[in-house]
C-alpha positions, 0 to 999 in steps of 0.5 A, spaced: 500 499 500 502 507 498 503 512 503 498 516 499 492 511 500 495 509 507 494 518 508 487 518 504 485 512 509 488 516 516 484 522 513 477 519 513 478 516 520 481 522 523 475 527 519 470 521 521 473 522 529 473 531 529 467 530 526 463 525 531 467 528 538 462 534 539 456 528 539 460 524 544 457 522 552 459 519 559 456 520 564 451 525 560 458 530 560 461 530 552 467 528 552 471 534 549 467 541 551 470 548 553 463 552 554 464 559 556 457 560 556 456 555 560 464 557 564 465 548 564 471 544 560 468 538 559 474 532 558 474 524 558 466 525 560 468 529 567 465 537 567 470 541 571 468 549 572 471 556 572 474 554 579 477 547 576 480 550 570 487 548 574 487 541 571 488 546 563 495 547 564 497 541 564 492 539 558 496 545 554 503 542 557 501 535 555 499 537 548 505 542 546 511 537 549 507 531 544 508 536 539 515 536 541 516 529 542 512 526 536 517 532 531 523 529 535 522 522 533 518 523 526 519 529 523 512 534 520 508 526 521 503 532 524 503 536 518 503 531 513 498 526 516 495 530 521 493 537 519 487 540 517 491 545 513 494 539 508 487 535 510 483 540 507 488 541 501 488 534 499 481 534 499 480 541 495 485 540 490 486 532 490 479 529 491 474 536 488 478 539 483 483 532 482 479 526 482 471 529 482 472 534 476 478 532 472 482 539 473 488 536 476 492 530 474 495 528 481 501 526 479 504 532 477 502 538 482 507 543 478 502 544 472 496 549 473 490 549 472 488 550 464 482 555 465 481 557 457 475 553 456 468 554 458 467 547 462 473 548 465 471 555 468 463 552 470 468 546 473 472 551 478 466 554 479 463 548 481 468 546 485 469 553 489 461 551 492 463 545 493 469 548 497 464 553 501 459 548 503 465 543 506 468 550 510 461 551 512 460 544 514 467 544 518 467 550 520 460 549 524 463 543 527 469 547 530 464 550 534 460 544 537 467 543 541 464 550 544 457 551 544 455 543 545 451 540 538 443 539 542 444 547 543 447 550 538 440 546 534 436 549 538 439 556 537 440 556 530 431 555 530 431 562 532 438 565 528 437 572 529 437 571 537 445 568 536 448 573 531 455 571 535 455 564 532 452 565 526 458 570 524 463 565 528 462 560 523 461 564 517 468 568 519 472 561 521 469 558 513 471 565 509 477 564 513 477 557 511 476 558 504 481 565 504 487 559 505 485 553 502 483 557 495 488 562 495 493 561 499 494 553 499 501 552 501 503 559 502 500 557 510 507 551 511 511 555 507 511 562 510 506 563 516 506 556 519 511 557 526 511 550 526 516 549 519 520 555 523 521 550 530 521 543 526 529 544 524 531 546 532 528 539 534 531 534 529 537 530 529 539 525 526 534 520 529 529 524 527 524 520 522 523 523 516 523 524 508 530 522 506 534 522 499 538 517 499 544 520 495 549 515 497 545 510 491 542 517 487 548 519 484 548 512 480 542 510 481 537 517 480 534 516 472 533 525 473 525 524 471 523 528 477 517 524 478 518 526 485 519 534 485 512 534 479 508 531 485 510 535 491 504 539 493 509 545 496 514 545 490 520 541 493 525 538 490 526 533 495 533 531 492 537 537 494 535 534 501 531 536 508 526 543 507 523 547 510 517 546 506 517 539 506 511 537 509 512 528 510 506 527 506 511 522 503 508 524 495 514 523 493 516 517 496 510 513 492 513 516 485 519 515 486 517 508 488 514 507 482 519 509 478 524 505 480 520 498 481 519 498 473 527 498 474 526 491 479 530 497 484 527 500 491 525 507 492 532 512 492 526 516 497 525 514 504 521 516 509 526 514 515 532 518 520 538 520 516 543 515 521 539 509 520 538 510 512 545 514 510 549 510 514 545 504 515 545 504 524 539 502 527 536 507 531 532 507 537 527 511 540 530 511 547 534 517 546 535 521 552 532 526 549 526 523 548 527 519 554 525 527 558 520 528 553 516 521 554 518 523 562 515 530 562 508 528 558 507 522 563 509 528 569 504 532 565 499 527 566 500 525 573 499 532 575 492 532 570 489 526 574 491 528 581 487 534 579 482 531 577 481 527 582 481 534 587 473 535 582 469 539 588 462 535 589 459 543 589 463 549 588 462 555 591 464 563 592 464 567 597 466 574 597 467 580 601 463 587 600 465 593 600 462 594 608 468 590 612 463 590 619 457 592 623 457 594 630 450 593 635 450 593 642 456 589 643 454 585 636 460 585 631 457 582 624 460 581 617 456 580 610 458 575 605 455 574 598 456 566 597 455 564 590 453 556 590 453 552 584 451 545 584 455 541 580 450 535 581 445 532 576 439 531 580 436 537 585 439 538 592 439 544 598 445 547 601 446 550 607 451 553 610 454 552 617 460 555 622 465 551 625 467 556 630 463 556 636 465 563 637 460 566 631 454 563 629 449 565 622 443 570 622 442 570 615 442 565 611 435 562 607 437 554 604 439 555 597 434 549 593 438 548 586 436 544 580 442 540 576 447 545 574 443 550 578 447 556 581 445 562 585 446 567 589 445 568 598 446 573 603 451 571 608 450 574 615 455 572 621 456 575 627 460 574 634 457 577 641 465 574 644 470 579 644 477 578 640 480 584 638 487 583 638 490 590 637 488 597 640 490 600 632 488 596 627 482 592 625 483 584 626 483 580 621 480 572 623 481 566 619 474 563 620 472 556 616 464 555 614 461 549 611 456 549 606 452 542 605 446 538 601 441 536 606 439 530 603 447 529 603 451 530 608 457 528 604 456 533 599 459 539 602 466 544 602 470 547 608 471 555 606 476 559 610 473 566 610 476 572 612 471 576 618 474 583 621 473 585 628 474 591 629 480 594 634 480 594 641 477 603 644 
């Protein structure tokens, strides 16, 4: 099976996976969702409130370290096999313009399309409209990672009330149309920052597209099949270049030509050390081991953070007024925001752990699943707790917020109680 066929099957798998992930749910939570509307992050069936976004840095660390490790081991495999830019260009150039409309020759990507005839001009317009439809579909799929599909389809029943979503989809689709139709592979060559850092991460053990110079001088037929098929218009015989996206189209082309001569392809996917020096390479180099350790550490910290997910989310703020005094009683006011993250209705109440304090005012909150509401809390004391005659005293008070139906659903918060200075 050629590299091109393998890539096309992998593209199909990636496309299907990306399109269906927004519909996947575990424990009534999405597999992957970042909701700005509900201020929640869903990951692998777990839902995290905005107050629990502490796992995000570790997941981002894993992502970026993973990209560096992937580049160090497999070169620009992401660019050729997983990047949306490459997949979209393949769909537009090879599938629509090439296979469906017969405007391009897949074996010669250097040759410009012949648009002189009316028939071909109509085909160009048809191809553009087909890609515009795909771009809109891809943009809609993209927003499902921020607005879940079940909400999106309800919102679209009244699109005039959700213009931001419409503008977002239209803007993203317009960028995809401009990028794929006009910018083309220039995005990879001139704009993509990934291509600029790849040379820093490469060494002689890194796998990428390698032209075997040891055999090339005697066996190359100068047919330039590898040059004609290259989407970024480079000559791989001149060595590794910034524009190479590791699609391995040149390896397929050379395999076809050299196969007719009964010889092995001059262009292979492997490391310079293994191909040019015929030395077996291991992925467990010191640098790669450090990448693996860092990635494992990121996942461990993310897992530890995820295991500490709070069963109820509470945010307590103090208004500008520090305290009130009346008949020897000092009271502090607070604004308590409670978010019921459970899947059923609970009634939440509060209690103070310190016997020197009492709750003067708080009405228990009955919250539906994923409900959120604020209440005024008043805590007071009739004890003399002043510790200075020069400034007010800030005392630490532990406050427990719990569900009456299930005391196990609780959280303990430490708040500051301001007591006036002694007179």
